[in-house]
Backbone as numpy.savetxt, mean C-alpha at the origin, in Angstrom:
# Nx Ny Nz CAx CAy CAz Cx Cy Cz
-12.98 24.35 38.01 -12.13 24.34 36.83 -11.57 25.73 36.59
-10.32 25.75 36.16 -9.69 27.03 35.87 -10.17 27.59 34.54
-9.98 28.85 34.37 -10.36 29.48 33.11 -9.35 29.10 32.02
-9.87 28.72 30.89 -9.04 28.38 29.74 -9.31 29.41 28.66
-8.26 30.03 28.19 -8.44 31.06 27.18 -8.69 30.42 25.82
-9.19 31.23 24.95 -9.44 30.78 23.59 -8.13 30.35 22.91
-7.09 31.11 23.17 -5.78 30.80 22.62 -5.30 29.42 23.10
-5.53 29.13 24.38 -5.15 27.82 24.91 -5.94 26.70 24.26
-7.22 26.93 24.00 -8.02 25.91 23.31 -7.48 25.62 21.92
-7.14 26.67 21.18 -6.60 26.46 19.85 -5.23 25.78 19.92
-4.47 26.10 20.95 -3.17 25.47 21.10 -3.33 23.97 21.37
-4.35 23.62 22.15 -4.58 22.21 22.50 -5.20 21.45 21.33
-6.28 22.00 20.77 -7.03 21.27 19.74 -6.62 21.60 18.32
-5.87 22.67 18.13 -5.51 23.09 16.78 -4.17 22.56 16.32
-3.58 21.66 17.07 -2.29 21.10 16.66 -2.43 20.33 15.37
-1.42 20.44 14.56 -1.42 19.67 13.32 -1.17 18.21 13.63
-1.93 17.38 13.00 -1.76 15.95 13.18 -0.70 15.49 12.19
0.30 14.82 12.70 1.36 14.30 11.84 0.85 13.06 11.11
1.10 12.96 9.81 0.68 11.76 9.10 1.42 10.54 9.62
0.75 9.41 9.54 1.37 8.16 9.99 2.59 7.87 9.13
3.64 7.36 9.74 4.82 7.04 8.93 4.51 5.95 7.93
5.10 6.08 6.77 4.89 5.10 5.71 5.56 3.78 6.07
4.87 2.67 5.89 5.51 1.40 6.19 6.75 1.20 5.32
7.75 0.60 5.91 8.97 0.30 5.18 9.18 -1.20 5.19
9.42 -1.75 4.05 9.64 -3.19 3.96 10.73 -3.45 2.93
11.49 -4.47 3.18 12.54 -4.86 2.25 11.91 -5.60 1.06
12.37 -5.32 -0.14 11.87 -6.06 -1.31 12.20 -7.54 -1.20
11.29 -8.36 -1.68 11.50 -9.80 -1.73 11.38 -10.22 -3.20
12.49 -10.44 -3.87 12.45 -10.73 -5.31 11.78 -12.06 -5.64
11.54 -12.89 -4.64 10.91 -14.19 -4.90 9.39 -14.14 -4.75
8.84 -12.99 -4.34 7.41 -12.87 -4.11 6.84 -11.72 -4.92
5.54 -11.81 -5.18 4.83 -10.77 -5.90 3.44 -10.64 -5.27
2.91 -9.42 -5.27 1.59 -9.17 -4.69 0.49 -9.56 -5.67
-0.65 -9.97 -5.12 -1.84 -10.29 -5.91 -3.04 -9.77 -5.14
-3.90 -9.01 -5.80 -5.10 -8.47 -5.16 -6.23 -9.46 -5.34
-6.81 -9.90 -4.23 -7.95 -10.81 -4.25 -9.21 -9.96 -4.39
-9.80 -10.00 -5.57 -10.93 -9.14 -5.89 -12.12 -9.27 -4.96
-12.41 -10.46 -4.49 -13.61 -10.63 -3.66 -13.46 -10.00 -2.28
-12.24 -9.75 -1.83 -12.03 -9.12 -0.53 -11.73 -7.62 -0.65
-11.47 -7.15 -1.85 -11.05 -5.77 -2.07 -12.22 -4.79 -1.86
-11.95 -3.73 -1.10 -12.98 -2.72 -0.85 -13.32 -1.91 -2.10
-12.47 -1.98 -3.11 -12.74 -1.25 -4.35 -13.97 -1.79 -5.07
-14.41 -2.99 -4.72 -15.64 -3.54 -5.32 -16.86 -2.71 -4.92
-16.87 -2.20 -3.70 -18.04 -1.48 -3.20 -17.78 0.00 -3.00
-16.53 0.42 -2.99 -16.19 1.83 -2.83 -14.95 2.13 -3.65
-14.53 3.34 -3.65 -13.36 3.73 -4.45 -12.11 3.73 -3.57
-11.77 2.60 -3.02 -10.57 2.46 -2.19 -9.36 2.37 -3.10
-8.33 3.16 -2.81 -7.12 3.12 -3.62 -5.87 3.22 -2.75
-5.98 2.78 -1.51 -4.88 2.90 -0.56 -3.64 2.18 -1.06
-3.80 0.96 -1.56 -2.64 0.18 -2.01 -1.93 0.87 -3.17
-2.69 1.42 -4.10 -2.09 2.09 -5.26 -1.36 3.36 -4.81
-1.98 4.11 -3.90 -1.38 5.36 -3.42 -0.10 5.12 -2.63
-0.04 4.04 -1.89 1.12 3.78 -1.03 2.23 2.99 -1.69
1.98 2.44 -2.86 2.99 1.64 -3.55 4.18 2.53 -3.93
5.41 2.15 -3.51 6.56 2.99 -3.80 7.13 2.82 -5.21
6.67 1.82 -5.94 7.20 1.55 -7.28 6.21 2.05 -8.33
6.54 3.09 -9.09 5.62 3.60 -10.09 5.25 2.52 -11.12
3.95 2.36 -11.34 3.47 1.42 -12.34 3.29 -0.01 -11.85
3.70 -0.30 -10.62 3.55 -1.67 -10.12 2.10 -2.00 -9.83
1.31 -1.00 -9.42 -0.12 -1.19 -9.19 -0.88 -0.15 -9.99
-1.96 -0.58 -10.62 -2.76 0.34 -11.43 -4.20 -0.14 -11.47
-5.09 0.73 -11.89 -6.51 0.38 -12.00 -6.74 -0.44 -13.26
-7.56 -1.48 -13.12 -7.96 -2.29 -14.25 -9.37 -2.79 -13.97
-10.33 -2.36 -14.76 -11.73 -2.74 -14.61 -12.26 -2.42 -13.22
-11.84 -1.28 -12.66 -12.35 -0.84 -11.36 -11.69 -1.47 -10.16
-10.68 -2.29 -10.37 -9.97 -2.92 -9.26 -8.47 -2.63 -9.38
-7.78 -2.55 -8.25 -6.33 -2.41 -8.33 -5.71 -3.73 -8.78
-4.79 -3.64 -9.71 -4.11 -4.83 -10.23 -2.61 -4.62 -10.10
-1.90 -5.72 -9.92 -0.45 -5.69 -9.77 0.20 -6.14 -11.07
1.20 -5.39 -11.50 2.00 -5.79 -12.65 3.18 -6.59 -12.10
3.18 -7.93 -12.26 4.24 -8.75 -11.67 5.62 -8.48 -12.23
5.70 -7.87 -13.42 7.01 -7.56 -13.99 7.66 -6.36 -13.31
6.85 -5.54 -12.63 7.37 -4.33 -11.99 7.39 -4.47 -10.47
6.46 -5.22 -9.89 6.35 -5.39 -8.44 7.66 -5.94 -7.87
8.14 -5.31 -6.79 9.39 -5.79 -6.19 9.15 -6.63 -4.93
7.89 -6.90 -4.59 7.59 -7.78 -3.46 7.80 -7.15 -2.10
7.70 -5.83 -1.99 8.01 -5.14 -0.73 6.92 -5.30 0.34
5.73 -5.74 -0.01 4.63 -6.01 0.92 3.96 -4.75 1.49
4.29 -3.56 1.03 3.67 -2.36 1.57 2.18 -2.35 1.27
1.77 -2.77 0.07 0.35 -2.80 -0.28 -0.40 -3.75 0.66
0.22 -4.84 1.05 -0.40 -5.79 1.97 -0.54 -5.17 3.36
0.46 -4.42 3.80 0.45 -3.82 5.13 -0.58 -2.71 5.26
-0.85 -1.97 4.19 -1.76 -0.82 4.28 -3.19 -1.14 3.86
-3.46 -2.34 3.39 -4.80 -2.70 2.93 -5.80 -2.58 4.08
-6.85 -1.74 3.93 -7.80 -1.54 5.01 -8.95 -2.54 5.05
-9.00 -3.47 4.12 -10.11 -4.43 4.08 -10.10 -5.32 5.32
-11.28 -5.64 5.86 -11.34 -6.52 7.04 -10.63 -7.85 6.82
-10.81 -8.44 5.66 -10.03 -9.61 5.25 -9.05 -9.08 4.23
-7.78 -9.05 4.57 -6.77 -8.42 3.72 -6.91 -8.91 2.28
-7.02 -7.97 1.35 -7.23 -8.32 -0.06 -5.94 -8.56 -0.82
-4.80 -8.26 -0.21 -3.53 -8.42 -0.90 -2.81 -9.65 -0.36
-2.46 -10.53 -1.26 -1.74 -11.75 -0.92 -0.35 -11.67 -1.54
0.63 -12.24 -0.86 1.98 -12.33 -1.40 2.18 -13.77 -1.85
2.45 -13.93 -3.13 2.60 -15.27 -3.71 4.00 -15.42 -4.31
4.42 -16.67 -4.52 5.71 -16.87 -5.21 5.65 -16.24 -6.59
6.75 -15.63 -6.99 6.82 -14.97 -8.30 6.64 -16.01 -9.40
5.81 -15.70 -10.41 5.61 -16.64 -11.52 6.91 -16.86 -12.29
7.15 -18.08 -12.73 8.38 -18.32 -13.49 8.38 -17.52 -14.79
9.53 -16.99 -15.13 9.66 -16.26 -16.38 9.27 -14.80 -16.30
8.87 -14.31 -15.10 8.52 -12.88 -15.02 9.80 -12.06 -15.07
9.68 -10.88 -15.62 10.82 -10.00 -15.80 11.31 -9.50 -14.45
12.56 -9.73 -14.15 13.14 -9.24 -12.91 14.34 -8.37 -13.22
14.22 -7.53 -14.24 15.35 -6.72 -14.70 15.78 -5.69 -13.68
14.91 -5.30 -12.74 15.26 -4.33 -11.73 16.22 -4.92 -10.72
16.29 -6.24 -10.66 17.12 -6.93 -9.69 18.54 -7.08 -10.23
19.52 -6.91 -9.35 20.90 -7.09 -9.78 21.14 -8.53 -10.13
21.86 -8.75 -11.22 22.14 -10.13 -11.61 23.36 -10.63 -10.85
23.31 -11.90 -10.36 24.46 -12.41 -9.64 25.61 -12.69 -10.62
26.80 -12.39 -10.20 27.97 -12.61 -11.06 28.75 -13.81 -10.59
């Protein structure tokens, strides 16, 4: 084996790791996220991946130690579902409840 300098070792192993790209998904105004509490890792640990990755402020928040979705703010983008680290995905996408506020959506003319 050839001699490897200390500088070469730092160059090889000291590289900055680039963060994983954030998932991108198109909003689905007909769907809303729902966190299934029995599958959520927040029951046994302080997992907050879905809340941290949600691109809509206030759409996901803590409630009684579990992440909860505000259906009036959720735009149905599915990012929380894509990033959920639970072995059985804790985030389900369901049809939007009738009468929920969809003011963020453009009204058809």
